[in-house]
A tleap script that builds the chain and sets N, CA, C and O, in Angstrom:
source leaprc.protein.ff14SB
mol = sequence {
  NMET CYS LYS LEU ILE ALA LYS TYR MET ASP
  PRO LYS VAL CYS CYS ALA ILE GLY GLY SER
  PHE ASP GLU THR ASN LYS LEU LEU LYS TYR
  ARG PHE ASP HIE ILE PHE PHE THR GLY SER
  THR LYS ILE GLY LYS VAL VAL LEU ARG ALA
  ALA ALA GLU HIE LEU THR PRO THR THR LEU
  GLU MET GLY GLY LYS ARG GLN ASP LEU LEU
  GLY PHE PHE SER ARG CSER
}
set mol.1.N position { 11.944 1.262 0.577 }
set mol.1.CA position { 11.206 2.263 -0.159 }
set mol.1.C position { 10.598 1.645 -1.415 }
set mol.1.O position { 9.450 1.927 -1.758 }
set mol.2.N position { 11.366 0.806 -2.096 }
set mol.2.CA position { 10.866 0.212 -3.337 }
set mol.2.C position { 9.631 -0.649 -3.098 }
set mol.2.O position { 8.701 -0.638 -3.904 }
set mol.3.N position { 9.617 -1.396 -1.995 }
set mol.3.CA position { 8.471 -2.252 -1.681 }
set mol.3.C position { 7.210 -1.425 -1.433 }
set mol.3.O position { 6.123 -1.805 -1.866 }
set mol.4.N position { 7.353 -0.310 -0.744 }
set mol.4.CA position { 6.199 0.546 -0.466 }
set mol.4.C position { 5.652 1.183 -1.735 }
set mol.4.O position { 4.438 1.250 -1.928 }
set mol.5.N position { 6.537 1.645 -2.592 }
set mol.5.CA position { 6.090 2.257 -3.845 }
set mol.5.C position { 5.394 1.226 -4.709 }
set mol.5.O position { 4.356 1.518 -5.303 }
set mol.6.N position { 5.950 0.018 -4.792 }
set mol.6.CA position { 5.313 -1.035 -5.576 }
set mol.6.C position { 3.938 -1.399 -5.018 }
set mol.6.O position { 3.029 -1.747 -5.771 }
set mol.7.N position { 3.792 -1.318 -3.709 }
set mol.7.CA position { 2.524 -1.683 -3.077 }
set mol.7.C position { 1.453 -0.609 -3.244 }
set mol.7.O position { 0.285 -0.928 -3.468 }
set mol.8.N position { 1.845 0.675 -3.134 }
set mol.8.CA position { 0.850 1.749 -3.059 }
set mol.8.C position { 0.749 2.640 -4.295 }
set mol.8.O position { -0.197 3.420 -4.404 }
set mol.9.N position { 1.679 2.548 -5.211 }
set mol.9.CA position { 1.655 3.435 -6.384 }
set mol.9.C position { 1.267 2.651 -7.630 }
set mol.9.O position { 1.554 1.460 -7.746 }
set mol.10.N position { 0.618 3.330 -8.546 }
set mol.10.CA position { 0.260 2.741 -9.836 }
set mol.10.C position { 1.548 2.615 -10.671 }
set mol.10.O position { 2.222 3.621 -10.891 }
set mol.11.N position { 1.905 1.410 -11.140 }
set mol.11.CA position { 3.142 1.245 -11.899 }
set mol.11.C position { 3.135 1.988 -13.230 }
set mol.11.O position { 4.186 2.166 -13.846 }
set mol.12.N position { 1.961 2.423 -13.676 }
set mol.12.CA position { 1.897 3.229 -14.903 }
set mol.12.C position { 2.331 4.662 -14.636 }
set mol.12.O position { 2.605 5.412 -15.573 }
set mol.13.N position { 2.394 5.045 -13.381 }
set mol.13.CA position { 2.757 6.410 -12.999 }
set mol.13.C position { 4.157 6.461 -12.403 }
set mol.13.O position { 4.924 7.377 -12.699 }
set mol.14.N position { 4.495 5.495 -11.573 }
set mol.14.CA position { 5.771 5.547 -10.856 }
set mol.14.C position { 6.340 4.145 -10.697 }
set mol.14.O position { 5.617 3.209 -10.357 }
set mol.15.N position { 7.627 4.004 -10.941 }
set mol.15.CA position { 8.292 2.731 -10.667 }
set mol.15.C position { 9.513 3.001 -9.799 }
set mol.15.O position { 10.134 4.059 -9.900 }
set mol.16.N position { 9.846 2.059 -8.964 }
set mol.16.CA position { 11.021 2.191 -8.092 }
set mol.16.C position { 11.938 1.003 -8.330 }
set mol.16.O position { 11.497 -0.146 -8.379 }
set mol.17.N position { 13.208 1.301 -8.477 }
set mol.17.CA position { 14.203 0.265 -8.717 }
set mol.17.C position { 15.283 0.383 -7.660 }
set mol.17.O position { 15.870 1.452 -7.494 }
set mol.18.N position { 15.549 -0.669 -6.961 }
set mol.18.CA position { 16.676 -0.720 -6.025 }
set mol.18.C position { 17.591 -1.820 -6.512 }
set mol.18.O position { 17.357 -2.998 -6.239 }
set mol.19.N position { 18.623 -1.445 -7.224 }
set mol.19.CA position { 19.446 -2.486 -7.824 }
set mol.19.C position { 20.889 -2.096 -7.977 }
set mol.19.O position { 21.357 -1.104 -7.417 }
set mol.20.N position { 21.572 -2.890 -8.737 }
set mol.20.CA position { 23.002 -2.702 -8.958 }
set mol.20.C position { 23.257 -1.572 -9.950 }
set mol.20.O position { 22.333 -1.035 -10.562 }
set mol.21.N position { 24.514 -1.231 -10.090 }
set mol.21.CA position { 24.916 -0.206 -11.049 }
set mol.21.C position { 24.485 -0.603 -12.457 }
set mol.21.O position { 23.960 0.224 -13.202 }
set mol.22.N position { 24.704 -1.870 -12.827 }
set mol.22.CA position { 24.359 -2.319 -14.171 }
set mol.22.C position { 22.854 -2.213 -14.442 }
set mol.22.O position { 22.446 -1.781 -15.520 }
set mol.23.N position { 22.034 -2.606 -13.468 }
set mol.23.CA position { 20.586 -2.497 -13.631 }
set mol.23.C position { 20.152 -1.055 -13.793 }
set mol.23.O position { 19.329 -0.736 -14.650 }
set mol.24.N position { 20.709 -0.188 -12.964 }
set mol.24.CA position { 20.375 1.234 -13.033 }
set mol.24.C position { 20.806 1.820 -14.362 }
set mol.24.O position { 20.057 2.579 -14.977 }
set mol.25.N position { 21.989 1.482 -14.809 }
set mol.25.CA position { 22.515 2.017 -16.060 }
set mol.25.C position { 21.649 1.598 -17.246 }
set mol.25.O position { 21.397 2.411 -18.136 }
set mol.26.N position { 21.191 0.356 -17.276 }
set mol.26.CA position { 20.313 -0.110 -18.358 }
set mol.26.C position { 18.980 0.633 -18.332 }
set mol.26.O position { 18.459 1.021 -19.378 }
set mol.27.N position { 18.445 0.825 -17.158 }
set mol.27.CA position { 17.152 1.501 -17.016 }
set mol.27.C position { 17.207 2.946 -17.496 }
set mol.27.O position { 16.223 3.464 -18.024 }
set mol.28.N position { 18.347 3.593 -17.315 }
set mol.28.CA position { 18.476 5.008 -17.665 }
set mol.28.C position { 18.474 5.270 -19.164 }
set mol.28.O position { 18.475 6.428 -19.584 }
set mol.29.N position { 18.473 4.228 -19.974 }
set mol.29.CA position { 18.388 4.411 -21.425 }
set mol.29.C position { 16.968 4.752 -21.865 }
set mol.29.O position { 16.751 5.205 -22.989 }
set mol.30.N position { 15.999 4.530 -20.969 }
set mol.30.CA position { 14.600 4.826 -21.275 }
set mol.30.C position { 14.266 6.264 -20.884 }
set mol.30.O position { 14.947 6.875 -20.060 }
set mol.31.N position { 13.212 6.785 -21.488 }
set mol.31.CA position { 12.762 8.153 -21.175 }
set mol.31.C position { 11.811 8.130 -19.986 }
set mol.31.O position { 10.939 7.267 -19.882 }
set mol.32.N position { 11.993 9.081 -19.109 }
set mol.32.CA position { 11.112 9.290 -17.963 }
set mol.32.C position { 10.696 10.750 -17.955 }
set mol.32.O position { 11.370 11.594 -18.546 }
set mol.33.N position { 9.590 11.051 -17.291 }
set mol.33.CA position { 9.167 12.435 -17.135 }
set mol.33.C position { 9.904 13.106 -15.984 }
set mol.33.O position { 10.087 14.324 -15.985 }
set mol.34.N position { 10.324 12.319 -15.008 }
set mol.34.CA position { 11.118 12.843 -13.884 }
set mol.34.C position { 11.851 11.670 -13.251 }
set mol.34.O position { 11.308 10.570 -13.154 }
set mol.35.N position { 13.087 11.908 -12.822 }
set mol.35.CA position { 13.869 10.892 -12.124 }
set mol.35.C position { 14.190 11.413 -10.738 }
set mol.35.O position { 14.629 12.552 -10.576 }
set mol.36.N position { 13.970 10.574 -9.743 }
set mol.36.CA position { 14.358 10.875 -8.358 }
set mol.36.C position { 15.341 9.793 -7.949 }
set mol.36.O position { 15.004 8.609 -7.966 }
set mol.37.N position { 16.549 10.187 -7.583 }
set mol.37.CA position { 17.600 9.234 -7.244 }
set mol.37.C position { 18.116 9.473 -5.838 }
set mol.37.O position { 18.370 10.612 -5.449 }
set mol.38.N position { 18.270 8.401 -5.079 }
set mol.38.CA position { 18.984 8.467 -3.797 }
set mol.38.C position { 20.122 7.478 -3.884 }
set mol.38.O position { 19.941 6.355 -4.354 }
set mol.39.N position { 21.286 7.885 -3.438 }
set mol.39.CA position { 22.439 6.999 -3.467 }
set mol.39.C position { 23.739 7.769 -3.442 }
set mol.39.O position { 23.787 8.919 -3.006 }
set mol.40.N position { 24.782 7.134 -3.907 }
set mol.40.CA position { 26.122 7.720 -3.841 }
set mol.40.C position { 26.308 8.835 -4.865 }
set mol.40.O position { 25.592 8.914 -5.863 }
set mol.41.N position { 27.277 9.683 -4.595 }
set mol.41.CA position { 27.610 10.767 -5.524 }
set mol.41.C position { 28.103 10.193 -6.843 }
set mol.41.O position { 27.774 10.716 -7.907 }
set mol.42.N position { 28.884 9.130 -6.785 }
set mol.42.CA position { 29.416 8.506 -8.002 }
set mol.42.C position { 28.292 8.072 -8.939 }
set mol.42.O position { 28.329 8.384 -10.129 }
set mol.43.N position { 27.310 7.366 -8.427 }
set mol.43.CA position { 26.189 6.905 -9.249 }
set mol.43.C position { 25.270 8.068 -9.594 }
set mol.43.O position { 24.692 8.096 -10.680 }
set mol.44.N position { 25.126 9.025 -8.688 }
set mol.44.CA position { 24.317 10.215 -8.966 }
set mol.44.C position { 24.804 10.951 -10.197 }
set mol.44.O position { 23.994 11.454 -10.977 }
set mol.45.N position { 26.104 11.023 -10.385 }
set mol.45.CA position { 26.664 11.671 -11.580 }
set mol.45.C position { 26.295 10.899 -12.842 }
set mol.45.O position { 26.016 11.497 -13.881 }
set mol.46.N position { 26.294 9.582 -12.751 }
set mol.46.CA position { 25.897 8.750 -13.888 }
set mol.46.C position { 24.426 8.991 -14.219 }
set mol.46.O position { 24.062 9.135 -15.387 }
set mol.47.N position { 23.590 9.032 -13.197 }
set mol.47.CA position { 22.155 9.273 -13.382 }
set mol.47.C position { 21.936 10.634 -14.033 }
set mol.47.O position { 21.143 10.753 -14.966 }
set mol.48.N position { 22.625 11.648 -13.555 }
set mol.48.CA position { 22.443 13.001 -14.079 }
set mol.48.C position { 22.899 13.098 -15.538 }
set mol.48.O position { 22.245 13.753 -16.348 }
set mol.49.N position { 24.009 12.454 -15.872 }
set mol.49.CA position { 24.467 12.455 -17.273 }
set mol.49.C position { 23.436 11.796 -18.182 }
set mol.49.O position { 23.136 12.310 -19.259 }
set mol.50.N position { 22.896 10.659 -17.749 }
set mol.50.CA position { 21.895 9.955 -18.548 }
set mol.50.C position { 20.618 10.782 -18.681 }
set mol.50.O position { 20.019 10.830 -19.756 }
set mol.51.N position { 20.204 11.425 -17.608 }
set mol.51.CA position { 19.008 12.271 -17.642 }
set mol.51.C position { 19.201 13.447 -18.593 }
set mol.51.O position { 18.257 13.871 -19.260 }
set mol.52.N position { 20.406 13.968 -18.656 }
set mol.52.CA position { 20.688 15.100 -19.534 }
set mol.52.C position { 20.511 14.733 -20.999 }
set mol.52.O position { 20.155 15.590 -21.808 }
set mol.53.N position { 20.750 13.481 -21.356 }
set mol.53.CA position { 20.578 13.035 -22.745 }
set mol.53.C position { 19.149 13.261 -23.233 }
set mol.53.O position { 18.933 13.566 -24.406 }
set mol.54.N position { 18.180 13.111 -22.341 }
set mol.54.CA position { 16.768 13.289 -22.691 }
set mol.54.C position { 16.186 14.567 -22.101 }
set mol.54.O position { 14.980 14.799 -22.196 }
set mol.55.N position { 17.032 15.400 -21.491 }
set mol.55.CA position { 16.588 16.616 -20.806 }
set mol.55.C position { 15.514 16.294 -19.757 }
set mol.55.O position { 14.526 17.019 -19.632 }
set mol.56.N position { 15.711 15.221 -19.019 }
set mol.56.CA position { 14.765 14.770 -18.005 }
set mol.56.C position { 14.995 15.520 -16.696 }
set mol.56.O position { 16.114 15.528 -16.182 }
set mol.57.N position { 13.957 16.148 -16.149 }
set mol.57.CA position { 14.093 16.773 -14.825 }
set mol.57.C position { 14.500 15.702 -13.811 }
set mol.57.O position { 13.994 14.580 -13.832 }
set mol.58.N position { 15.419 16.071 -12.930 }
set mol.58.CA position { 16.001 15.096 -12.011 }
set mol.58.C position { 16.143 15.676 -10.607 }
set mol.58.O position { 16.520 16.835 -10.438 }
set mol.59.N position { 15.838 14.862 -9.611 }
set mol.59.CA position { 16.077 15.208 -8.217 }
set mol.59.C position { 17.085 14.194 -7.682 }
set mol.59.O position { 16.867 12.986 -7.766 }
set mol.60.N position { 18.194 14.701 -7.128 }
set mol.60.CA position { 19.234 13.822 -6.594 }
set mol.60.C position { 19.364 14.022 -5.090 }
set mol.60.O position { 19.422 15.154 -4.610 }
set mol.61.N position { 19.410 12.929 -4.358 }
set mol.61.CA position { 19.705 12.947 -2.921 }
set mol.61.C position { 20.918 12.039 -2.759 }
set mol.61.O position { 20.786 10.825 -2.596 }
set mol.62.N position { 22.097 12.644 -2.806 }
set mol.62.CA position { 23.322 11.861 -2.827 }
set mol.62.C position { 23.960 11.780 -1.450 }
set mol.62.O position { 23.743 12.629 -0.585 }
set mol.63.N position { 24.744 10.741 -1.276 }
set mol.63.CA position { 25.404 10.507 -0.001 }
set mol.63.C position { 24.723 9.424 0.800 }
set mol.63.O position { 25.133 9.113 1.919 }
set mol.64.N position { 23.673 8.846 0.221 }
set mol.64.CA position { 22.942 7.790 0.912 }
set mol.64.C position { 23.678 6.471 0.900 }
set mol.64.O position { 24.628 6.278 0.141 }
set mol.65.N position { 23.231 5.573 1.743 }
set mol.65.CA position { 23.866 4.261 1.841 }
set mol.65.C position { 23.262 3.275 0.861 }
set mol.65.O position { 23.880 2.260 0.539 }
set mol.66.N position { 22.083 3.558 0.393 }
set mol.66.CA position { 21.395 2.629 -0.493 }
set mol.66.C position { 20.963 3.361 -1.746 }
set mol.66.O position { 20.557 4.522 -1.704 }
set mol.67.N position { 21.059 2.669 -2.840 }
set mol.67.CA position { 20.716 3.263 -4.125 }
set mol.67.C position { 19.286 2.919 -4.498 }
set mol.67.O position { 18.917 1.745 -4.532 }
set mol.68.N position { 18.489 3.919 -4.774 }
set mol.68.CA position { 17.123 3.730 -5.266 }
set mol.68.C position { 16.897 4.705 -6.398 }
set mol.68.O position { 17.422 5.818 -6.389 }
set mol.69.N position { 16.116 4.283 -7.367 }
set mol.69.CA position { 15.805 5.125 -8.504 }
set mol.69.C position { 14.307 5.080 -8.726 }
set mol.69.O position { 13.723 4.001 -8.823 }
set mol.70.N position { 13.687 6.238 -8.805 }
set mol.70.CA position { 12.267 6.323 -9.109 }
set mol.70.C position { 12.115 6.949 -10.479 }
set mol.70.O position { 12.785 7.932 -10.795 }
set mol.71.N position { 11.240 6.389 -11.290 }
set mol.71.CA position { 10.933 6.982 -12.578 }
set mol.71.C position { 9.464 7.333 -12.628 }
set mol.71.O position { 8.611 6.505 -12.309 }
set mol.72.N position { 9.168 8.543 -13.021 }
set mol.72.CA position { 7.783 8.992 -13.115 }
set mol.72.C position { 7.397 9.141 -14.583 }
set mol.72.O position { 8.160 9.690 -15.378 }
set mol.73.N position { 6.230 8.657 -14.933 }
set mol.73.CA position { 5.760 8.671 -16.306 }
set mol.73.C position { 4.547 9.582 -16.436 }
set mol.73.O position { 3.750 9.715 -15.507 }
set mol.74.N position { 4.423 10.200 -17.593 }
set mol.74.CA position { 3.214 10.996 -17.841 }
set mol.74.C position { 2.100 10.064 -18.281 }
set mol.74.O position { 2.343 8.905 -18.618 }
set mol.75.N position { 0.903 10.566 -18.276 }
set mol.75.CA position { -0.241 9.745 -18.685 }
set mol.75.C position { -0.425 9.754 -20.197 }
set mol.75.O position { -1.242 8.998 -20.721 }
set mol.76.N position { 0.310 10.585 -20.896 }
set mol.76.CA position { 0.148 10.650 -22.355 }
set mol.76.C position { 0.962 9.602 -23.063 }
set mol.76.O position { 0.935 9.525 -24.292 }
savepdb mol mol.pdb
quit
């Protein structure tokens, strides 16, 4: 999924990260306009807690075998 998003989406609008817990945790310190996460319930809870710090709208698809994180940015 990350390769397709990198190929077809403008990185100023959407970025996709498929990485380790540490990479995901570092990334979540930044502000996003929307977060879409697929992965385990354990990491999904971490994502949701971090999103709550900035009141970031979040979509979670938990129970997956692979962890991916999408961040959407506004144009402003």
